C-alpha positions as CSV (number, residue, x, y, z in Angstrom):
1,X,24.7,-20.3,34.4
2,X,26.9,-22.9,36.1
3,X,24.1,-24.4,38.2
4,X,21.9,-24.9,35.2
5,X,24.7,-26.6,33.3
6,X,25.4,-29.0,36.2
7,X,21.7,-29.9,36.4
8,X,21.5,-30.4,32.6
9,X,24.4,-32.8,32.6
10,X,22.4,-35.2,34.8
11,X,19.5,-35.2,32.3
12,X,19.1,-37.7,29.4
13,X,20.3,-36.2,26.1
14,X,16.9,-35.9,24.6
15,X,15.7,-33.8,27.5
16,X,18.7,-31.5,27.2
17,X,17.8,-31.0,23.5
18,X,14.2,-30.2,24.3
19,X,15.1,-27.7,27.0
20,X,17.6,-26.0,24.7
21,X,14.9,-25.7,21.9
22,X,12.3,-24.4,24.3
23,X,14.7,-21.9,25.8
24,X,15.6,-20.6,22.4
25,X,12.3,-20.8,20.6
26,X,9.4,-20.6,23.0
27,X,6.8,-17.9,22.4
28,X,6.2,-15.7,19.4
29,X,9.1,-14.3,17.4
30,X,9.2,-10.5,17.9
31,X,10.1,-8.4,14.9
32,X,11.4,-4.8,15.1
33,X,11.3,-2.8,11.8
34,X,13.8,0.1,11.9
35,X,14.1,2.9,9.4
36,X,12.9,6.2,8.0
37,X,9.7,7.2,6.1
38,X,10.2,4.3,3.7
39,X,9.6,2.0,6.7
40,X,7.1,4.2,8.5
41,X,4.9,4.9,5.4
42,X,2.7,7.8,5.0
43,X,-0.9,8.6,5.9
44,X,-3.8,9.6,3.7
45,X,-3.6,13.0,5.5
46,X,0.1,13.7,5.1
47,X,2.5,14.9,2.4
48,X,4.1,11.5,2.4
49,X,1.9,9.2,0.3
50,X,4.3,6.3,0.2
51,X,3.2,2.8,1.4
52,X,5.3,0.7,3.7
53,X,6.4,-2.9,3.2
54,X,5.2,-3.7,6.7
55,X,1.6,-3.9,5.5
56,X,2.3,-6.7,3.0
57,X,4.8,-8.3,5.2
58,X,2.3,-8.6,8.0
59,X,-0.3,-10.1,5.7
60,X,2.3,-12.7,4.5
61,X,3.4,-13.5,8.0
62,X,-0.2,-14.0,9.1
63,X,-0.7,-16.4,6.2
64,X,2.4,-18.4,6.7
65,X,3.3,-18.3,10.4
66,X,-0.1,-17.4,11.9
67,X,0.0,-16.6,15.6
68,X,3.8,-17.1,15.8
69,X,5.1,-13.5,15.3
70,X,4.6,-10.0,16.6
71,X,5.7,-6.7,15.4
72,X,7.2,-4.5,18.2
73,X,8.3,-0.9,18.4
74,X,7.5,2.3,20.1
75,X,8.3,5.3,17.9
76,X,7.0,7.0,14.8
77,X,7.5,10.5,13.5
78,X,5.2,11.9,10.9
79,X,2.1,10.4,12.6
80,X,0.9,13.6,14.2
81,X,-2.5,13.6,12.6
82,X,-5.6,14.6,14.6
83,X,-6.7,11.4,16.5
84,X,-10.2,11.9,15.3
85,X,-9.1,11.1,11.8
86,X,-7.6,7.8,12.6
87,X,-9.2,5.0,10.7
88,X,-8.5,1.6,9.4
89,X,-7.8,3.3,6.0
90,X,-4.5,4.5,7.5
91,X,-3.3,0.9,7.6
92,X,-3.2,0.9,3.8
93,X,-0.3,3.3,4.1
94,X,1.2,1.8,7.3
95,X,2.0,4.7,9.5
96,X,0.6,4.7,13.1
97,X,-2.9,3.3,12.9
98,X,-5.3,1.3,15.0
99,X,-3.8,-2.0,13.9
100,X,-0.1,-1.1,13.7
101,X,1.7,1.3,16.1
102,X,4.6,-1.1,16.4
103,X,7.8,-0.1,14.6
104,X,10.7,2.3,15.0
105,X,10.9,4.7,12.1
106,X,11.1,8.5,11.6
107,X,10.5,10.6,8.6
108,X,13.7,12.2,7.3
109,X,16.1,10.5,9.7
110,X,19.6,9.3,8.9
111,X,21.3,6.2,10.4
112,X,23.4,8.4,12.7
113,X,20.2,10.2,14.0
114,X,18.7,6.8,14.7
115,X,21.7,6.0,16.9
116,X,22.0,9.4,18.6
117,X,18.6,11.1,18.2
118,X,18.2,14.4,16.3
119,X,17.7,16.8,19.2
120,X,13.9,17.0,19.0
121,X,11.0,15.7,21.1
122,X,9.0,12.8,19.7
123,X,5.8,11.0,20.6
124,X,6.2,7.5,21.9
125,X,3.6,4.8,21.4
126,X,4.4,2.6,24.4
127,X,2.6,4.5,27.1
128,X,5.7,6.1,28.6
129,X,4.5,9.6,28.0
130,X,3.1,11.7,25.1
131,X,6.3,13.6,24.7
132,X,9.8,12.5,25.6
133,X,13.3,14.1,25.5
134,X,15.4,13.5,22.4
135,X,16.0,9.8,22.1
136,X,18.7,7.7,20.6
137,X,18.5,4.0,19.8
138,X,19.5,2.8,23.3
139,X,16.6,4.8,24.8
140,X,14.1,3.6,22.2
141,X,14.8,-0.1,22.7
142,X,15.3,-0.1,26.5
143,X,11.6,-1.1,27.0
144,X,11.4,-3.5,24.0
145,X,11.8,-7.2,23.6
146,X,12.8,-8.3,20.1
147,X,14.2,-11.3,18.4
148,X,14.7,-10.0,14.8
149,X,15.4,-6.5,13.5
150,X,14.9,-5.3,9.9
151,X,16.9,-2.2,9.1
152,X,16.3,-0.1,6.0
153,X,18.4,3.1,6.3
154,X,20.7,5.1,4.1
155,X,18.4,7.0,1.8
156,X,18.4,10.3,3.8
157,X,22.1,9.8,4.6
158,X,23.0,9.8,0.9
159,X,20.8,12.8,0.4
160,X,22.9,14.6,3.0
161,X,26.1,13.6,1.2
162,X,27.3,11.0,3.7
163,X,29.7,8.4,2.4
164,X,28.9,4.7,2.1
165,X,31.6,4.0,4.8
166,X,30.0,6.4,7.3
167,X,26.5,5.0,6.6
168,X,27.6,1.4,7.2
169,X,29.5,2.5,10.4
170,X,26.3,4.0,11.7
171,X,24.2,1.0,10.8
172,X,26.8,-1.1,12.6
173,X,26.4,1.0,15.7
174,X,22.7,0.3,15.6
175,X,23.5,-3.4,15.5
176,X,25.7,-2.9,18.6
177,X,22.9,-1.2,20.5
178,X,20.5,-4.0,19.6
179,X,23.0,-6.6,20.7
180,X,23.4,-4.8,24.0
181,X,19.7,-5.4,24.7
182,X,19.6,-8.9,23.1
183,X,22.9,-10.6,22.4
184,X,21.1,-13.2,20.2
185,X,19.2,-10.7,18.0
186,X,19.1,-11.6,14.3
187,X,19.5,-8.5,12.1
188,X,18.5,-8.2,8.4
189,X,20.1,-5.2,6.8
190,X,18.6,-4.0,3.5
191,X,20.3,-3.1,0.3
192,X,18.0,-0.1,0.1
193,X,15.6,0.7,-2.7
194,X,16.6,3.2,-5.4
195,X,15.6,6.8,-5.4
196,X,15.2,8.8,-8.6
197,X,18.1,11.2,-8.3
198,X,20.6,8.9,-6.6
199,X,20.5,5.5,-8.2
200,X,24.3,5.3,-8.7
201,X,25.0,6.2,-5.0
202,X,22.5,3.6,-3.9
203,X,24.2,1.0,-6.0
204,X,27.6,1.8,-4.5
205,X,26.2,1.8,-0.9
206,X,24.4,-1.6,-1.5
207,X,27.6,-3.2,-2.8
208,X,29.4,-1.9,0.2
209,X,26.8,-3.3,2.6
210,X,26.9,-6.7,0.9
211,X,30.7,-6.8,1.0
212,X,31.0,-5.7,4.7
213,X,27.9,-7.1,6.5
214,X,29.6,-10.5,7.0
215,X,32.3,-8.7,9.1
216,X,29.8,-7.8,11.8
217,X,27.9,-11.1,11.7
218,X,28.3,-13.7,14.4
219,X,27.0,-17.2,14.9
220,X,25.0,-16.1,17.9
221,X,23.7,-12.9,16.3
222,X,23.7,-13.2,12.5
223,X,23.6,-10.2,10.2
224,X,21.9,-11.1,6.9
225,X,21.7,-8.9,3.8
226,X,18.2,-8.5,2.2
227,X,18.2,-7.3,-1.4
228,X,15.4,-4.8,-1.3
229,X,16.8,-3.0,-4.3
230,X,16.1,-5.8,-6.7
231,X,12.9,-5.5,-8.6
232,X,12.1,-1.9,-7.5
233,X,12.4,0.9,-10.1
234,X,11.2,4.4,-10.6
235,X,7.8,3.3,-11.7
236,X,7.2,1.8,-8.2
237,X,8.0,5.2,-6.5
238,X,5.2,7.6,-5.9
239,X,7.4,10.6,-5.6
240,X,10.8,9.5,-6.7
241,X,11.7,8.2,-3.1
242,X,8.8,6.4,-1.4
243,X,7.3,3.1,-2.8
244,X,3.7,2.8,-3.8
245,X,1.7,-0.2,-3.1
246,X,3.4,-2.4,-5.7
247,X,6.9,-1.3,-4.7
248,X,6.1,-1.9,-1.0
249,X,4.9,-5.4,-1.9
250,X,8.2,-6.1,-3.8
251,X,10.1,-4.9,-0.7
252,X,8.1,-7.2,1.5
253,X,8.9,-10.2,-0.7
254,X,12.6,-9.3,-0.6
255,X,12.6,-9.3,3.2
256,X,10.8,-12.6,3.2
257,X,13.4,-14.4,1.1
258,X,15.7,-14.0,4.1
259,X,13.2,-13.9,6.9
260,X,11.2,-17.1,6.4
261,X,14.3,-19.3,6.3
262,X,15.6,-17.6,9.4
263,X,12.3,-18.2,11.2
264,X,12.6,-21.9,10.3
265,X,16.3,-22.5,11.0
266,X,16.9,-20.4,14.1
267,X,13.5,-20.0,15.7
268,X,12.0,-23.4,14.8
269,X,8.8,-22.1,13.2
270,X,7.0,-24.2,10.6
271,X,6.5,-21.9,7.6
272,X,3.6,-22.7,5.4
273,X,4.1,-22.6,1.7
274,X,2.8,-19.5,-0.1
275,X,-0.8,-19.7,-1.3
């Protein structure tokens, strides 16, 4: 605000720089993972056996920026298993567990449903009630603080016959909602992993994302493309759609190629070299 600017003008330059860095980069960097079942992961007790990249990503973040990050989020569909069955084993898959309730991903959802909701009640994990009315993105993030968002969406959209243009428009709407909550949010958008019966569609969508993501990027709120497609093939998919453990690890490393430089340059974290 104007008062702060006037006061800062009276300070020595080095103090102005320190204040600016502290204001931008103090505290842990909060990361919100957004997507469908590929992001949520399955459970040992469900019909979705896929693993999620979040498990490996968390391990790598803990090793390279320990204590300087936090996953945030408050919604997960497909995690309706009897609470008595919850165990640390579920963390191997990634969906709602003792150690990781913090993401925003729903089995079977499209990008447009993520923006608008899909007309059903869902369980929240942020203590705001066991069941809530149908939520869209604005309602899901209203109680969240986040610095970085990772978005992997489009698989279900392609399955429902949506065009690459419509999918990118819906993902852009998600970015707009995130910016309404945090104008400085950094957004990583995935070139999504392949699925067995739609590889050509995925290739077309991914090219469109890479070509058009710069048009919605700003200096204050960068949009960065992460190539999660590269290195993943049908042998890494447990059911033709969801990654197994190796595929999920490849996905994590693809996010990290963009995430770690961002954590250094924008958020001032000192990233340790890989072990």
